[in-house]
C-alpha positions as CSV (number, residue, x, y, z in Angstrom):
1,M,1.3,-20.7,18.9
2,S,3.9,-18.9,21.0
3,E,3.1,-16.0,23.3
4,L,3.0,-12.6,21.5
5,T,5.9,-10.8,22.8
6,H,4.9,-7.2,22.0
7,F,2.3,-7.2,24.8
8,D,3.0,-7.1,28.6
9,A,1.2,-9.1,31.3
10,G,-1.5,-6.4,31.3
11,G,-2.0,-6.5,27.6
12,H,-0.3,-3.3,26.8
13,A,1.8,-2.9,23.8
14,H,5.7,-2.5,24.6
15,M,8.9,-2.7,22.9
16,V,10.5,-6.1,23.6
17,D,13.7,-6.1,25.7
18,V,16.4,-7.7,23.7
19,S,19.4,-6.8,25.8
20,D,19.8,-10.4,27.1
21,K,19.8,-12.0,23.6
22,D,23.0,-13.1,22.0
23,E,24.1,-11.2,18.9
24,T,24.0,-13.6,15.9
25,A,24.1,-13.3,12.1
26,R,20.6,-12.7,10.8
27,T,19.1,-12.8,7.4
28,A,15.7,-12.4,6.0
29,V,14.2,-12.6,2.6
30,A,10.8,-11.3,1.6
31,E,9.0,-11.2,-1.8
32,G,6.0,-9.7,-3.4
33,T,4.5,-8.7,-6.8
34,V,3.0,-5.7,-8.5
35,I,0.5,-7.0,-11.2
36,M,-0.2,-4.8,-14.2
37,R,-1.5,-4.9,-17.8
38,P,1.0,-6.0,-20.4
39,E,1.1,-2.6,-22.0
40,T,2.2,-1.0,-18.6
41,L,4.8,-3.6,-18.1
42,A,6.2,-2.7,-21.6
43,L,6.8,0.8,-20.2
44,V,9.1,-0.8,-17.7
45,T,10.8,-3.2,-20.0
46,E,11.3,-0.8,-22.8
47,G,12.4,2.0,-20.5
48,T,9.7,4.4,-21.7
49,A,7.8,5.3,-18.4
50,R,7.4,9.1,-18.1
51,K,8.9,9.2,-14.7
52,G,12.2,7.4,-15.7
53,D,13.8,4.1,-14.5
54,V,11.0,2.4,-12.7
55,L,13.1,-0.5,-11.4
56,G,16.1,1.6,-10.4
57,V,14.1,4.1,-8.4
58,A,12.1,1.3,-6.8
59,R,15.2,-0.4,-5.8
60,L,16.6,2.6,-4.1
61,A,13.3,3.3,-2.5
62,G,13.2,-0.3,-1.0
63,I,16.7,0.0,0.3
64,M,15.7,3.4,2.0
65,G,12.5,1.6,3.3
66,A,14.5,-1.1,5.0
67,K,16.8,1.5,6.7
68,R,13.7,3.5,8.0
69,T,11.7,0.4,9.3
70,A,12.0,1.4,12.9
71,D,10.6,4.9,12.0
72,L,7.6,3.4,10.4
73,V,6.7,0.4,12.5
74,P,6.3,1.5,16.1
75,L,7.7,-1.5,18.1
76,C,10.6,-2.3,15.8
77,H,14.1,-1.9,17.1
78,P,16.5,0.3,15.0
79,L,19.1,-2.1,13.6
80,P,22.5,-1.7,12.2
81,I,21.7,-3.2,8.7
82,T,24.7,-4.6,7.1
83,R,23.2,-5.4,3.7
84,V,20.0,-4.6,1.7
85,A,19.6,-6.0,-1.7
86,L,16.6,-5.8,-3.9
87,D,15.8,-7.7,-7.2
88,L,13.1,-6.4,-9.3
89,V,12.3,-8.6,-12.1
90,P,9.7,-7.9,-14.9
91,D,7.6,-11.1,-15.6
92,A,5.3,-11.2,-18.6
93,G,3.7,-14.3,-17.1
94,L,2.1,-12.3,-14.3
95,P,2.2,-9.7,-16.1
96,G,4.1,-7.4,-13.7
97,V,7.2,-7.1,-11.5
98,R,8.5,-9.6,-9.0
99,I,10.2,-8.1,-6.1
100,T,12.7,-9.9,-3.7
101,A,14.5,-8.2,-0.7
102,T,17.4,-9.7,1.2
103,V,18.4,-8.0,4.5
104,R,21.3,-8.9,6.8
105,T,22.5,-7.7,10.2
106,T,24.4,-9.0,13.2
107,G,22.4,-8.3,16.2
108,R,19.9,-9.3,18.9
109,T,16.7,-9.2,16.9
110,G,15.9,-10.3,13.3
111,V,15.4,-8.3,10.1
112,E,12.1,-9.7,8.9
113,M,10.3,-6.5,9.2
114,E,13.1,-4.7,7.3
115,A,12.8,-7.1,4.4
116,L,9.1,-6.9,4.3
117,T,9.2,-3.1,4.4
118,A,11.8,-3.1,1.6
119,V,9.5,-5.0,-0.7
120,S,6.4,-3.0,0.3
121,V,8.1,0.3,-0.4
122,A,9.6,-0.9,-3.6
123,A,6.1,-2.1,-4.8
124,L,4.6,1.3,-3.8
125,T,7.3,3.1,-5.7
126,V,6.6,0.9,-8.8
127,Y,2.9,1.8,-8.5
128,D,3.7,5.6,-8.0
129,M,5.9,5.6,-11.1
130,L,3.3,3.9,-13.3
131,K,0.0,5.1,-11.9
132,A,-0.5,7.8,-14.7
133,A,-0.5,4.7,-17.1
134,E,-2.6,2.4,-15.0
135,K,-4.4,3.0,-11.7
136,G,-5.7,-0.6,-11.4
137,M,-2.3,-2.3,-10.7
138,V,-2.4,-4.8,-7.7
139,I,0.3,-5.0,-5.1
140,S,0.1,-8.6,-4.1
141,D,1.6,-11.7,-2.1
142,I,4.0,-9.8,0.1
143,R,5.5,-12.4,2.5
144,L,8.4,-13.6,4.5
145,V,10.1,-16.3,2.3
146,M,13.0,-17.2,4.7
147,K,14.8,-16.0,7.9
148,E,18.0,-17.3,9.5
149,G,19.6,-16.6,12.9
150,G,18.4,-16.0,16.5
151,K,16.8,-18.3,19.0
152,S,14.1,-19.5,16.7
153,G,16.6,-20.6,14.0
154,T,15.7,-20.9,10.4
155,Y,12.3,-20.4,8.9
156,E,11.5,-21.2,5.3
157,A,8.0,-20.5,3.8
158,K,6.2,-23.3,2.0
159,R,5.5,-22.6,-1.6
């Protein structure tokens, strides 16, 4: 395993200096799920949730979360994000909602944290909008699926 970069020689947390890195195109994709009862999922698919358009609001929340990652995760660099896209897909097989976030930038550091934050905030928003119907929903399997760009190159998660 490579050396952890967020700690200095004395073991103290610090923000990594990326000023000597080259600017490259960077992309990250993350995913996660919100598992719920079939009758709760029906509120989403039928558009009858009391708080309104669950997937539309969660999509916007995920975009906002990606843009605010540096405010939430202490050692993340603020980045000029050029694209955030969220796909929220109802899946009766779970049952629940599958969430995928794609984030892009051109910069000196990657957007993995932004993609993971987008999925997390979208999932929390799905939960918030449906919690009156079901408090036992489970937010699950949030993970980085792919990242491209930078010195470490491409990463693809194993299924």
